[in-house]
RODO-2510 file (C-alpha; in nm, 4 decimals, decimal comma):
residues 116
     n   res          X          Y          Z
     1     q     0,3641    -1,2111     1,4014
     2     v     0,4671    -1,0091     1,0950
     3     q     0,6609    -0,6714     1,0025
     4     l     0,5972    -0,4821     0,8284
     5     v     0,8579    -0,2340     0,6912
     6     e     0,7160     0,0959     0,3760
     7     s     0,9989     0,2850     0,1986
     8     g     0,8886     0,4353    -0,0933
     9     g     0,7432     0,7787     0,0154
    10     g     0,8674     1,1041    -0,1166
    11     l     0,7923     1,4334    -0,2273
    12     v     0,6326     1,4985    -0,5944
    13     q     0,4795     1,7245    -0,8362
    14     a     0,1689     1,5658    -0,9499
    15     g     0,1381     1,3717    -1,2422
    16     g     0,5131     1,2209    -1,1036
    17     s     0,5126     0,9350    -0,9807
    18     l     0,6315     0,6445    -0,6881
    19     r     0,6491     0,2802    -0,6069
    20     l     0,5532     0,1973    -0,2576
    21     s     0,7514    -0,0883    -0,1061
    22     c     0,6667    -0,3247     0,1934
    23     a     0,9201    -0,5757     0,3442
    24     a     0,7729    -0,8508     0,5493
    25     s     0,9951    -1,0261     0,8604
    26     r     0,8703    -1,3406     0,7013
    27     s     0,6811    -1,5580     0,4485
    28     i     0,3489    -1,4148     0,2855
    29     f     0,2902    -1,7257     0,1181
    30     s     0,0668    -1,8078     0,3612
    31     i    -0,0902    -1,4013     0,3895
    32     d    -0,4158    -1,4004     0,3537
    33     v    -0,4911    -1,0640     0,2078
    34     m    -0,1913    -0,7721     0,1762
    35     g    -0,2546    -0,4213     0,0993
    36     w    -0,2074    -0,0338     0,0908
    37     y    -0,4327     0,2123     0,3305
    38     r    -0,3849     0,5954     0,3883
    39     q    -0,4592     0,8913     0,5795
    40     a    -0,4480     1,1913     0,5130
    41     p    -0,4712     1,4838     0,7389
    42     g    -0,8564     1,5226     1,0072
    43     k    -0,9359     1,2211     0,7739
    44     q    -1,0533     0,8307     0,8612
    45     r    -0,7768     0,5366     0,7575
    46     e    -0,9093     0,3774     0,4080
    47     l    -0,8003     0,1411     0,1970
    48     v    -0,6493     0,2443    -0,1528
    49     a    -0,5559    -0,1536    -0,2920
    50     d    -0,5626    -0,4908    -0,1747
    51     i    -0,4142    -0,8513    -0,2422
    52     t    -0,4689    -1,1510    -0,2342
    53     s    -0,2879    -1,4424    -0,1755
    54     g    -0,5205    -1,5901    -0,5145
    55     g    -0,4316    -1,2671    -0,6453
    56     s    -0,7652    -1,1118    -0,7192
    57     r    -0,7080    -0,6964    -0,7095
    58     n    -0,8997    -0,4500    -0,5455
    59     y    -0,8721    -0,0875    -0,5827
    60     a    -1,0068     0,2243    -0,4682
    61     d    -1,2563     0,4484    -0,6840
    62     s    -1,0163     0,7177    -0,5881
    63     v    -0,6701     0,5865    -0,7700
    64     k    -0,7948     0,2422    -1,0913
    65     g    -0,6396     0,3193    -1,3714
    66     r    -0,3468     0,4277    -1,1529
    67     f    -0,2075     0,2526    -0,9350
    68     t    -0,1029    -0,0792    -0,9336
    69     i    -0,1225    -0,3398    -0,6746
    70     s     0,1475    -0,6234    -0,6922
    71     r     0,2820    -0,8925    -0,4582
    72     d     0,6550    -1,0793    -0,3990
    73     n     0,5903    -1,4427    -0,2369
    74     a     0,9116    -1,5315    -0,3127
    75     k     1,0970    -1,1473    -0,1582
    76     n     0,8065    -1,0879     0,0635
    77     t     0,7381    -0,8100    -0,1137
    78     v     0,4158    -0,5837    -0,1750
    79     n     0,5153    -0,2887    -0,4560
    80     l     0,2234     0,0331    -0,5370
    81     q     0,2965     0,1645    -0,7987
    82     m     0,1447     0,4952    -0,8024
    83     n     0,1116     0,6676    -1,1746
    84     s     0,0137     1,0523    -1,2299
    85     l    -0,0642     1,1585    -0,8794
    86     k    -0,2948     1,3895    -0,7877
    87     p    -0,2134     1,6407    -0,4930
    88     e    -0,5952     1,4783    -0,3023
    89     d    -0,3151     1,1546    -0,3069
    90     t    -0,1368     1,2827    -0,0655
    91     a    -0,1483     1,0554     0,3329
    92     v     0,0680     0,8649     0,5271
    93     y     0,0248     0,5497     0,3313
    94     y     0,0495     0,1846     0,5814
    95     c     0,0903    -0,1745     0,4796
    96     n    -0,1177    -0,3456     0,6225
    97     a    -0,1039    -0,8240     0,5744
    98     h    -0,4438    -1,0114     0,6840
    99     y    -0,5484    -1,3663     0,7936
   100     n    -0,8426    -1,4545     0,7009
   101     y    -0,8956    -1,6182     1,0934
   102     g    -0,9197    -1,2456     1,2410
   103     v    -0,5477    -1,1383     1,2267
   104     t    -0,4262    -0,7998     1,1286
   105     y    -0,0143    -0,6330     1,1165
   106     w    -0,0015    -0,2945     0,9804
   107     g     0,3442    -0,0899     0,8951
   108     q     0,4503     0,2212     1,0197
   109     g     0,3923     0,3962     0,7296
   110     t     0,5417     0,5917     0,4903
   111     q     0,4793     0,9975     0,4230
   112     v     0,3222     1,0673     0,0239
   113     t     0,3034     1,4746    -0,0621
   114     v     0,2177     1,5858    -0,4013
   115     s     0,2426     1,9760    -0,4109
   116     s     0,0359     2,0871    -0,6881
***
């Protein structure tokens, strides 16, 4: 089992930046995909970005060019650098760990609020 703890959320003005961090309770070296999802009020949870164990990155179209996901296997962390934030980025952001054999773990989430 893997516990995931997110940090770094908060309130920021439009155009600002935040860096989210996800700390895992054990080594993430063998975790196939680590990712960030978000859920805004009244909307479904959606993928923001993910990164495979091999380093391949995938981004939602809405964040391409603004967000960067990174993975540090030595520190068991996954980070999400968010630049040029927009009010529509406001959501609870969740860290996700996925094994290709079908097991997925979620963190508790961290709130990001972008004011206009």
